[in-house]
C-alpha positions in Angstrom: -0.3 -0.2 0.2 1.5 3.4 -1.1 1.7 6.5 1.7 -0.9 9.1 0.6 -0.1 12.9 0.5 -1.6 14.8 3.2 -3.0 18.1 3.8 -5.2 19.7 6.9 -7.5 22.4 7.9 -7.0 24.7 10.7 -9.0 27.6 11.9 -7.9 31.1 12.9 -7.5 32.0 16.7 -9.9 34.2 18.2 -8.2 34.7 21.2 -4.3 34.1 22.8 -5.5 30.4 23.7 -6.7 30.0 20.4 -3.2 31.4 19.4 -1.6 28.7 21.3 -3.7 26.1 20.0 -3.2 27.1 16.5 0.5 27.3 16.6 0.9 23.6 18.4 -1.2 22.0 16.0 1.2 23.8 13.4 4.2 22.2 15.0 2.5 18.9 15.6 1.8 18.2 11.9 3.6 19.9 9.7 6.8 17.3 9.9 4.6 15.3 8.3 5.1 17.5 5.1 1.7 18.2 4.0 1.4 19.3 0.7 -0.9 22.1 2.1 -2.6 23.6 4.8 -5.7 25.4 4.8 -7.1 27.7 7.1 -10.7 28.6 7.1 -13.5 31.7 7.0 -16.2 31.6 9.9 -19.4 31.9 9.0 -20.2 34.8 7.2 -16.8 36.1 6.7 -17.0 36.4 10.7 -13.0 35.5 10.8 -11.9 37.4 7.8 -8.7 39.2 9.2 -8.4 36.6 11.6 -7.9 34.2 8.3 -5.8 36.8 6.7 -3.3 37.1 9.8 -2.7 33.3 10.2 -2.3 33.0 6.5 0.4 34.9 6.8 2.0 34.2 10.0 1.7 30.5 8.8 3.4 31.2 5.2 5.9 33.4 6.9 7.3 31.1 9.3 6.4 27.4 8.8 7.5 27.2 4.9 4.7 25.4 4.8 2.3 26.0 1.7 -1.2 27.7 2.9 -4.0 27.4 1.2 -6.3 30.7 2.5 -10.1 29.9 2.2 -11.9 32.7 0.7 -15.8 33.4 0.1 -18.7 35.3 -1.5 -20.5 36.3 1.8 -20.8 40.1 2.7 -18.3 41.5 0.4 -18.2 43.6 -3.1 -16.3 42.0 -6.1 -13.6 44.4 -5.2 -13.3 43.5 -1.4 -13.0 39.9 -2.0 -10.7 40.2 -5.1 -8.9 42.5 -3.0 -8.1 39.9 -0.2 -6.9 37.5 -2.9 -4.5 40.3 -4.3 -2.9 40.6 -0.6 -2.6 36.9 -0.5 -0.9 36.9 -4.0 1.8 39.7 -2.6 2.7 37.9 0.2 3.2 34.6 -1.9 0.3 32.4 -0.6 -0.7 31.2 -3.8 -3.4 28.8 -3.3 -7.2 29.8 -2.8 -10.0 27.1 -1.3 -13.2 29.0 -3.1 -16.4 29.2 -1.4 -19.7 30.3 -1.6 -19.5 30.9 2.0 -22.0 29.9 5.2 -24.8 32.7 5.8 -23.8 35.0 9.1 -25.7 33.4 12.0 -29.1 34.6 12.9 -29.8 35.2 8.7 -32.3 33.8 6.7 -30.2 32.0 4.9 -27.5 32.9 2.2 -28.3 36.2 0.7 -25.5 38.0 -2.4 -23.9 41.0 -1.5 -25.2 43.9 -4.0 -22.4 44.4 -5.2 -20.3 40.8 -4.7 -20.3 37.5 -6.7 -23.1 35.9 -6.8 -21.7 32.7 -5.6 -18.8 30.2 -6.2 -18.8 29.6 -9.4 -18.3 33.6 -10.4 -15.9 33.6 -7.5 -13.9 30.7 -9.3 -13.9 32.4 -12.3 -12.8 35.5 -11.2 -9.8 34.1 -9.2 -9.0 31.9 -12.6 -8.9 34.6 -14.9 -5.7 36.3 -12.5 -3.7 33.5 -13.0 -2.1 33.5 -9.8 -3.9 31.0 -8.0 -4.3 27.0 -7.9 -8.2 27.2 -6.5 -9.4 24.0 -4.7 -13.2 24.0 -3.9 -16.0 22.4 -1.8 -17.7 19.0 -2.5 -20.4 17.3 -1.3 -20.3 13.2 -1.6 -23.9 13.2 0.2 -26.2 15.5 -0.7 -25.8 19.4 0.2 -28.6 20.3 2.7 -29.8 23.1 0.0 -28.8 21.5 -3.2 -32.6 20.0 -5.1 -30.8 16.3 -5.8 -27.4 15.1 -5.9 -27.0 15.3 -9.5 -27.5 19.1 -9.0 -24.7 19.0 -6.7 -22.5 17.3 -8.7 -23.7 19.3 -11.8 -22.6 22.2 -9.9 -19.4 20.9 -9.1 -18.8 20.4 -12.8 -19.5 24.2 -13.3 -17.1 25.1 -10.4 -14.1 23.2 -12.4 -15.4 24.4 -15.7 -14.5 27.9 -14.4 -11.0 27.3 -13.2 -11.2 25.1 -10.2 -8.0 22.7 -10.0 -8.9 20.4 -7.1 -12.2 19.3 -5.0 -12.0 18.6 -1.3 -15.3 16.8 0.0 -16.9 16.9 3.2 -16.8 14.6 5.9 -18.1 11.0 5.5 -17.9 8.1 7.7 -18.1 4.9 5.1 -15.7 5.0 2.1 -18.0 3.4 -0.3 -20.2 7.0 0.1 -16.8 8.3 -1.7 -16.7 5.9 -4.4 -19.8 6.3 -5.2 -19.7 10.2 -5.4 -16.2 9.8 -7.2 -17.9 7.8 -9.9 -20.9 9.8 -10.3 -18.9 12.7 -10.6 -16.4 10.6 -13.4 -19.8 9.8 -15.1 -20.3 13.7 -15.2 -17.3 14.2 -17.2 -15.7 15.5 -14.1 -11.3 14.0 -14.1 -9.6 16.8 -11.9 -8.6 15.2 -8.6 -11.3 15.2 -5.7 -9.4 15.0 -2.1 -11.9 13.3 0.5 -12.4 15.3 4.2 -11.4 13.2 7.1 -13.0 14.3 10.5 -10.8 12.3 13.4 -14.0 12.6 16.0 -12.1 14.2 18.8 -15.9 15.2 20.4 -18.6 13.0 19.3 -21.4 15.4 20.4 -20.0 18.5 18.1 -19.3 16.0 15.1 -23.0 14.4 15.2 -24.1 18.3 15.0 -21.6 18.9 12.4 -22.9 16.0 10.5 -26.5 17.0 10.6 -25.8 20.8 9.6 -24.0 19.7 6.6 -26.1 16.6 5.4 -23.2 13.6 6.3 -25.4 10.4 7.2 -24.0 8.1 10.3 -24.0 4.7 9.9 -26.6 3.4 13.0 -23.0 0.6 14.2 -20.9 4.2 14.1 -23.2 6.0 16.5 -23.6 3.2 19.0 -19.9 2.9 18.9 -19.3 6.7 20.1 -22.2 6.5 22.8 -20.3 3.6 24.2 -17.4 4.8 23.7 -17.9 8.5 25.4 -19.4 6.7 28.5 -16.2 4.6 28.8 -13.5 7.1 28.4 -12.3 5.4 25.3 -13.7 7.8 22.2 -9.8 9.1 21.5 -9.2 4.8 20.4 -12.3 4.6 18.8 -11.8 7.7 16.8 -7.9 6.7 15.7 -9.3 3.8 14.7 -12.4 4.0 12.3 -10.4 7.1 11.2 -7.2 4.6 9.8 -9.4 2.3 8.9 -11.5 4.7 6.5 -8.1 5.9 5.5 -6.8 2.7 4.5 -10.2 1.3 2.5 -9.9 4.7 0.7 -6.3 4.4 0.3 -7.0 0.7 -1.3 -9.5 1.7 -3.6 -6.8 4.6 -5.5 -7.1 7.4 -3.5 -3.4 9.3 -2.9 -4.4 12.4 -0.9 -6.3 12.7 2.2 -7.6 16.0 3.7 -7.9 16.4 7.6 -10.3 18.5 9.2 -7.9 18.9 13.1 -10.3 21.1 14.5 -7.3 22.5 15.7 -6.5 19.5 18.0 -3.6 17.8 15.8 -2.9 14.6 18.4 -5.6 12.1 16.3 -4.9 13.9 13.2 -1.2 12.7 13.3 -1.6 9.1 15.5 -3.9 8.5 12.5 -1.5 9.8 9.7 1.2 7.5 12.0 -0.7 4.1 11.5 -1.1 5.3 7.7 2.8 5.0 7.5 2.8 9.1 7.1 6.0 9.7 9.7 8.1 13.1 9.9 10.0 13.9 7.3 11.0 18.0 8.0 11.5 19.8 10.9 9.4 22.8 11.2 11.2 26.2 11.2 11.2 28.4 14.1 7.9 30.0 14.9 7.8 33.5 16.3 
């Protein structure tokens, strides 16, 4: 079995404690030599400046390739493209281009009056600059707002046609979920890389809420296992075993790149990577 490439998602810190947690996460996972690391936006673009600052600092101090999340929410076209240009100016050449979630408490997504209508328009504008590799989101199970699974795939095809270079999926619990999605994408004429997103479950209550919000189905056996492990205090052991098994099944099925949602808690992700044979290769530069 070949060793996969890996990448990691972080979120920007909101306070001093969060900053220490983020840098601990970077220090722990950087030696695994990821293809890139990404830094998220909050709902409604709430962490826009924090994301920019975190991207710049990680890029400057770690030597890692950083992919900055960029959304259409609550910003004009000019403002959004200015942010992208700011990333290009500091040498960040990868962007995760997303429509973005509506601000909390709002009645769903509404485009900014002077902004991008959605992710396809954003991707097209970024591609026209010629400055970025563009990652996009994909849903192996039907997006809660989608008319159907096929509508989701058709929308993903439009994103690739607009200039996206790869897609990263929402997390899922069974390898067959990804394989069915991959086959359907191929049938729709999608040939670009689709990278499965992996969530090592650090907190079962939070993961269950996250799954419900984004349309990820939870197999009853896995739900029962986590409920029992939560009572027994063995959640970490179960999470590591299940995520490692899922990744192993994906690799056997031809996947050569895995993207981990770390939630800024690196230990489970590190342990899963070690189980897959992804071991330290480089030493992180000093982080100021």
